[in-house]
PAZAPA-4460 file (N, C-alpha, C; in steps of 0.05 Angstrom, whole numbers, plus 32768, in hexadecimal, padded with zeros to 4 digits):
% residues 173
    n_x    n_y    n_z   ca_x   ca_y   ca_z    c_x    c_y    c_z   seq   type   mol
   81D4   7D63   81D1   81B7   7D6D   81CA   81A7   7D63   81DD     1      X     A
   8194   7D73   81E7   817F   7D6C   81FA   816A   7D58   81EE     2      X     A
   815E   7D48   81FE   814A   7D35   81F5   8134   7D41   81E6     3      X     A
   8129   7D57   81F8   8112   7D67   81EA   8118   7D75   81D2     4      X     A
   8133   7D7F   81D2   813B   7D8E   81B7   8139   7D78   819E     5      X     A
   8144   7D60   81A5   8147   7D4C   8192   812A   7D42   818A     6      X     A
   8117   7D42   819F   80FE   7D37   819A   80F3   7D4B   8187     7      X     A
   80F5   7D68   818D   80E8   7D7D   817D   80F1   7D7C   8163     8      X     A
   8109   7D77   815E   8118   7D78   8142   8109   7D60   8133     9      X     A
   8108   7D48   813F   80FE   7D33   8134   80DF   7D39   812D    10      X     A
   80D1   7D48   813C   80B5   7D4D   8138   80B2   7D5E   8121    11      X     A
   80C6   7D72   811F   80C5   7D87   8108   80CD   7D79   80F2    12      X     A
   80DE   7D66   80F1   80E5   7D59   80D8   80CF   7D47   80CE    13      X     A
   80C2   7D39   80E1   80A6   7D28   80D9   8092   7D3A   80CD    14      X     A
   808F   7D4F   80DA   8079   7D64   80CD   8085   7D6D   80B2    15      X     A
   809B   7D75   80AD   80A3   7D7C   8097   809E   7D65   807F    16      X     A
   80AB   7D4E   8088   80A9   7D36   8076   808B   7D31   806D    17      X     A
   807A   7D34   8084   805C   7D2C   807A   8050   7D40   8069    18      X     A
   8059   7D59   806B   804D   7D6C   8059   805F   7D74   8041    19      X     A
   8076   7D67   803E   8089   7D70   8028   807D   7D72   800B    20      X     A
   806E   7D5E   8007   805F   7D5D   7FEA   804D   7D71   7FE8    21      X     A
   803D   7D74   7FF9   8028   7D8D   7FF9   8037   7DA6   7FF5    22      X     A
   804F   7DAB   8003   805C   7DC2   8003   8068   7DC8   7FE6    23      X     A
   8072   7DAF   7FDE   8081   7DB1   7FC5   806E   7DB5   7FAC    24      X     A
   8053   7DAB   7FB0   803D   7DB3   7F9D   8038   7DD1   7F9D    25      X     A
   8036   7DDA   7FB5   802C   7DF7   7FB8   8042   7E05   7FAD    26      X     A
   805B   7E00   7FB4   8072   7E13   7FAA   8074   7E12   7F8B    27      X     A
   806D   7DF9   7F82   806F   7DF9   7F65   8059   7E06   7F56    28      X     A
   8040   7E08   7F62   802A   7E18   7F59   8034   7E37   7F58    29      X     A
   803F   7E3E   7F6F   8046   7E5B   7F70   805C   7E62   7F5D    30      X     A
   806F   7E52   7F5A   8088   7E58   7F4A   8086   7E50   7F2E    31      X     A
   8076   7E38   7F2B   8079   7E2B   7F10   8090   7E24   7F04    32      X     A
   80A3   7E1D   7F19   80C0   7E0E   7F13   80C3   7DFC   7F2B    33      X     A
   80C4   7DE5   7F23   80C7   7DCA   7F38   80E3   7DCF   7F47    34      X     A
   80F7   7DD7   7F37   8111   7DDA   7F43   8112   7DF4   7F5A    35      X     A
   8106   7E09   7F52   8100   7E20   7F63   80F1   7E19   7F79    36      X     A
   80DC   7E09   7F76   80CB   7E00   7F8E   80D9   7DED   7F9F    37      X     A
   80E9   7DDD   7F97   80F9   7DCD   7FA8   810A   7DDC   7FBB    38      X     A
   8119   7DEF   7FAD   812C   7E02   7FBB   811D   7E11   7FD3    39      X     A
   8101   7E1E   7FCA   80F1   7E2B   7FDD   80E9   7E16   7FF3    40      X     A
   80E0   7DFE   7FEF   80D9   7DEF   8005   80F0   7DE6   8014    41      X     A
   8108   7DE2   800A   8121   7DDB   801B   8123   7DF3   802C    42      X     A
   8125   7E0C   8022   812A   7E25   8035   8113   7E26   8047    43      X     A
   80FA   7E1D   8042   80E4   7E20   8055   80EB   7E0B   806C    44      X     A
   80F7   7DF5   8066   80FC   7DDF   807A   8114   7DEA   808E    45      X     A
   8127   7DFA   8081   813B   7E03   8091   8133   7E1A   80A6    46      X     A
   811F   7E2C   809C   8110   7E3D   80AF   8102   7E30   80C1    47      X     A
   80F1   7E1B   80B9   80DE   7E0C   80CB   80ED   7DFE   80E4    48      X     A
   8104   7DF4   80DC   8112   7DE2   80EC   811C   7DF2   8104    49      X     A
   8122   7E0D   8101   8129   7E1F   8114   8114   7E26   812A    50      X     A
   80F8   7E22   8121   80E6   7E2B   8134   80DB   7E16   8148    51      X     A
   80D3   7E1D   8160   80C7   7E0A   8175   80AC   7DFE   816A    52      X     A
   80AE   7DE8   8163   8097   7DDA   8156   8080   7DD8   8165    53      X     A
   8083   7DD5   8182   8070   7DD3   8195   805E   7DEB   8197    54      X     A
   8067   7E03   818E   8059   7E1C   8190   8049   7E23   8177    55      X     A
   804F   7E11   8160   8041   7E17   8148   8022   7E08   8149    56      X     A
   800D   7E18   8148   7FF4   7E0C   8147   7FEB   7DFB   812F    57      X     A
   7FF4   7E06   811A   7FEE   7DFA   8101   8006   7DFA   80EE    58      X     A
   8012   7DE3   80F0   802F   7DE1   80E1   802F   7DE2   80C3    59      X     A
   801A   7DDA   80B5   8017   7DD6   8099   8012   7DF7   8092    60      X     A
   7FFF   7E02   809E   7FF8   7E1E   8096   8015   7E2D   8099    61      X     A
   8021   7E2B   80B0   8038   7E39   80B6   8050   7E32   809E    62      X     A
   8052   7E1A   8097   8064   7E13   8082   805B   7E20   8068    63      X     A
   8043   7E1F   8062   803A   7E2C   8047   803F   7E4A   8049    64      X     A
   803C   7E56   8061   8042   7E72   8063   805F   7E78   805D    65      X     A
   8070   7E66   8067   808D   7E68   8064   8092   7E66   8047    66      X     A
   8086   7E52   8038   808C   7E4C   801B   8084   7E68   800D    67      X     A
   806A   7E72   8012   8061   7E88   8004   8073   7E9F   8008    68      X     A
   807B   7EA5   8021   808B   7EBD   8025   80A9   7EB9   8018    69      X     A
   80B2   7EA1   8017   80CD   7E9B   800B   80C9   7EA2   7FE9    70      X     A
   80B1   7E96   7FDF   80AD   7E9E   7FC4   80AE   7EBA   7FBD    71      X     A
   809D   7EC9   7FCC   8098   7EE6   7FCC   80B6   7EF3   7FCB    72      X     A
   80C6   7EEA   7FDF   80E1   7EF9   7FE3   80F0   7EF2   7FC7    73      X     A
   80F0   7ED8   7FBF   8102   7ECF   7FA7   80F5   7EE2   7F8C    74      X     A
   80DA   7EE3   7F8B   80CE   7EF1   7F78   80D8   7F0F   7F75    75      X     A
   80D9   7F1E   7F8C   80DF   7F36   7F90   80FC   7F39   7F88    76      X     A
   810C   7F26   7F95   812B   7F29   7F8C   812E   7F24   7F6E    77      X     A
   8120   7F12   7F61   811F   7F0D   7F43   8119   7F26   7F33    78      X     A
   8104   7F33   7F3E   80FD   7F4D   7F2D   810E   7F61   7F30    79      X     A
   811E   7F64   7F48   8132   7F74   7F4A   8149   7F70   7F3A    80      X     A
   8151   7F56   7F36   816A   7F4E   7F29   8163   7F53   7F09    81      X     A
   814B   7F54   7F04   8146   7F55   7EE5   8150   7F72   7EDA    82      X     A
   8152   7F86   7EEE   815A   7FA1   7EE4   8176   7FA5   7EEA    83      X     A
   8186   7F94   7EF9   819F   7F94   7F00   81B3   7F96   7EE7    84      X     A
   81C5   7FAA   7EE2   81D6   7FA8   7ECC   81C9   7FB4   7EB2    85      X     A
   81B0   7FBD   7EB3   81A1   7FC7   7E9D   81A1   7FE5   7E9E    86      X     A
   81A5   7FF5   7E88   81A5   800E   7E87   818C   801A   7E90    87      X     A
   818D   8031   7EA2   8176   803D   7EAB   8161   8046   7E97    88      X     A
   816D   8052   7E83   815C   805E   7E6E   814C   8049   7E5D    89      X     A
   815B   8031   7E5D   814E   8018   7E50   8136   800F   7E5E    90      X     A
   813A   800F   7E77   8123   8002   7E89   810D   8016   7E8C    91      X     A
   8113   802E   7E8D   80FB   8045   7E90   80F2   804D   7E75    92      X     A
   80FC   8047   7E60   80F2   804C   7E46   80D3   804C   7E3F    93      X     A
   80CB   8034   7E4A   80AE   802E   7E41   8099   8038   7E59    94      X     A
   80A4   8042   7E6F   8093   804B   7E85   8086   8067   7E7E    95      X     A
   806F   806A   7E87   805E   8082   7E82   8069   8096   7E92    96      X     A
   8067   80AE   7E88   806F   80C9   7E97   8055   80D1   7EA7    97      X     A
   8056   80D1   7EC0   8040   80DD   7ECD   803D   80FA   7ED1    98      X     A
   8052   8107   7EC7   8051   8127   7ECB   803B   8131   7EBC    99      X     A
   8030   8147   7EC2   801B   8152   7EB3   8027   8162   7E9C   100      X     A
   8017   8163   7E85   8022   8172   7E6D   8023   8192   7E77   101      X     A
   8031   81A3   7E66   8034   81BC   7E6F   8016   81CB   7E6A   102      X     A
   8008   81C2   7E57   7FEF   81CB   7E52   7FD9   81C7   7E69   103      X     A
   7FDD   81B1   7E73   7FCB   81AB   7E89   7FD6   81B7   7EA6   104      X     A
   7FEF   81B9   7EA9   7FFB   81CA   7EBF   7FF0   81E6   7EBF   105      X     A
   7FF3   81F5   7EA8   7FEA   820F   7EA5   7FCE   8211   7EAB   106      X     A
   7FBC   8200   7EA0   7F9D   8200   7EA4   7F9B   81FB   7EC1   107      X     A
   7FA6   81EB   7ED0   7FA1   81E5   7EED   7FAB   81FF   7EFC   108      X     A
   7FC0   820C   7EF4   7FC7   8225   7F04   7FB3   823A   7EFE   109      X     A
   7FAA   823C   7EE8   7F93   8254   7EE3   7F79   824A   7EF2   110      X     A
   7F73   8233   7EF2   7F5C   8228   7F02   7F5E   822E   7F22   111      X     A
   7F76   8228   7F29   7F7C   822D   7F48   7F7C   824A   7F4E   112      X     A
   7F89   8258   7F3A   7F83   8277   7F41   7F68   8281   7F41   113      X     A
   7F57   8275   7F30   7F3A   827D   7F2F   7F2E   8274   7F48   114      X     A
   7F33   825B   7F53   7F28   8252   7F6B   7F2E   8260   7F84   115      X     A
   7F4A   8269   7F83   7F54   827B   7F97   7F46   8298   7F9A   116      X     A
   7F41   82A1   7F81   7F38   82BC   7F7C   7F18   82B8   7F8A   117      X     A
   7F0A   82A1   7F80   7EEE   829E   7F8E   7EF0   829B   7FA9   118      X     A
   7F00   8290   7FB5   7F02   828C   7FD0   7F05   82A8   7FE1   119      X     A
   7F19   82B7   7FD3   7F1E   82D2   7FE0   7F04   82E3   7FDB   120      X     A
   7EF6   82DC   7FC8   7EDE   82EE   7FC2   7EC6   82E8   7FD4   121      X     A
   7EC8   82CD   7FDF   7EB3   82C5   7FF1   7EAE   82D8   800A   122      X     A
   7E96   82D8   8016   7E90   82E9   802E   7EA7   82E1   8043   123      X     A
   7EAF   82F0   8055   7EC4   82EB   8066   7EC2   82D1   8077   124      X     A
   7EA9   82CF   8081   7EA2   82B4   8093   7EA5   829F   8081   125      X     A
   7E99   829E   8069   7E9B   8288   805A   7EB5   8280   804F   126      X     A
   7EC7   8293   8047   7EE3   828E   8041   7EF2   8285   8056   127      X     A
   7EEF   828F   8071   7EFC   8287   8086   7EF7   826A   808B   128      X     A
   7EDD   8262   808C   7ED4   8248   8092   7EDF   8237   807C   129      X     A
   7EDF   8238   8064   7EE8   822C   804F   7F03   8226   8050   130      X     A
   7F18   823C   8058   7F33   8238   805C   7F38   8227   8072   131      X     A
   7F2B   822A   8089   7F30   821C   80A1   7F2A   8201   809D   132      X     A
   7F16   81FA   808D   7F0E   81DE   808A   7F20   81CE   8074   133      X     A
   7F26   81DD   805D   7F36   81CD   8048   7F52   81D6   8049   134      X     A
   7F5E   81EB   8056   7F77   81EE   8052   7F86   81EA   806F   135      X     A
   7F77   81EF   8084   7F82   81E9   809E   7F7A   81CF   80AB   136      X     A
   7F67   81C2   80A0   7F5C   81A7   80A8   7F49   81A5   80C0   137      X     A
   7F40   81BB   80CB   7F2E   81BC   80E1   7F17   81AE   80DC   138      X     A
   7F09   81A4   80F1   7EF0   8196   80F1   7EDB   81AC   80F2   139      X     A
   7EC3   81A6   80EA   7EAB   81BA   80EA   7EA5   81C5   8107   140      X     A
   7EA9   81B5   811C   7E9F   81BD   8136   7EB6   81CE   8140   141      X     A
   7ED1   81CC   8138   7EE7   81DE   813C   7EE1   81FA   8131   142      X     A
   7EDA   81F8   8116   7ED8   820F   8105   7EC1   8220   8114   143      X     A
   7EA9   8213   811B   7E93   821F   8125   7E9B   822E   8140   144      X     A
   7EAA   821E   8154   7EB1   822B   8167   7EC4   8243   8164   145      X     A
   7ED8   8242   8150   7EE5   825A   814D   7ED9   8270   813F   146      X     A
   7EC2   8269   812F   7EB7   8282   8122   7E9C   8288   8130   147      X     A
   7E96   827D   8146   7E7E   8281   8155   7E64   827C   8146   148      X     A
   7E66   8264   8136   7E4D   825E   8126   7E46   8242   812E   149      X     A
   7E2D   823A   8125   7E24   821F   8128   7E2F   820C   8114   150      X     A
   7E33   81F2   811C   7E3F   81DF   810A   7E31   81DD   80ED   151      X     A
   7E15   81DE   80F0   7E06   81DD   80D6   7E0D   81F6   80C4   152      X     A
   7E11   820B   80D0   7E15   8226   80C2   7E31   8224   80B5   153      X     A
   7E44   821A   80C4   7E5F   8217   80B9   7E61   8202   80A2   154      X     A
   7E4E   81EC   80A7   7E4B   81D9   808E   7E43   81E5   8074   155      X     A
   7E2E   81F4   807A   7E20   8200   8062   7E34   8216   8054   156      X     A
   7E42   8226   8063   7E54   8239   8059   7E6A   822A   8048   157      X     A
   7E74   8212   8053   7E8A   8203   8045   7E7C   81F7   802B   158      X     A
   7E64   81EB   802D   7E57   81DE   8019   7E53   81F3   8001   159      X     A
   7E46   820B   8008   7E45   821C   7FF3   7E5D   8225   7FE7   160      X     A
   7E71   822A   7FF4   7E8B   8233   7FEC   7E95   821C   7FD7   161      X     A
   7E90   8203   7FE0   7E9C   81ED   7FD0   7E8E   81EB   7FB4   162      X     A
   7E74   81F2   7FB7   7E63   81F1   7F9C   7E6D   8207   7F8C   163      X     A
   7E74   821D   7F93   7E82   8232   7F83   7E9A   822A   7F77   164      X     A
   7EAB   821D   7F89   7EC7   8214   7F7F   7EC3   81FF   7F69   165      X     A
   7EB1   81ED   7F6E   7EAC   81D8   7F5B   7EA4   81E2   7F3F   166      X     A
   7E91   81F9   7F3F   7E89   8205   7F28   7EA1   8212   7F18   167      X     A
   7EB2   821E   7F28   7ECB   822A   7F1A   7EDA   8217   7F0D   168      X     A
   7EE0   81FF   7F20   7EF5   81EA   7F14   7EE5   81E2   7EFA   169      X     A
   7ECC   81D9   7EF9   7EC1   81CE   7EE4   7EC4   81DF   7ECB   170      X     A
   7EC2   81FB   7ECF   7EC2   820C   7EBA   7EE1   820D   7EAE   171      X     A
   7EF1   8206   7EC1   7F11   8206   7EB7   7F1A   81EE   7EA7   172      X     A
   7F0A   81D9   7EA7   7F0E   81C3   7E9A   7F0C   81C5   7E7B   173      X     A
***
């Protein structure tokens, strides 16, 4: 082993030993389990020892970041293990179903049909501007150029159309 590599290893060991108690306290606060905290700090040392110490500007913060990341990784693994071997129906039994009720879905379809009918009943320029803005995602200036209108005029057409659609939507609720 080279002299510089041996010196770097000794330096990383000295840094680790100097901060071990702080790291152990930090890991214990995160995990709430001293045994787990010791395992995390040991794993942190194994990762830290592989790094070129002379390139690390703040070794304590670096070690704390390693400890935190190791704890998060273990926590995720533990959460995943909690559902291993458990029946899917048992795990999902208490979960809320985010699907809309049939009544709400029917009401939403009716409201959407009314809004589409209102858009189709708008004057042609307004309907075109409204559809280009909301359905095709064009910007006001692009719509203005396409319809040969001013940007404020396009904005007013879209705003008026939205006011009508909002009123129809609120009536459907």
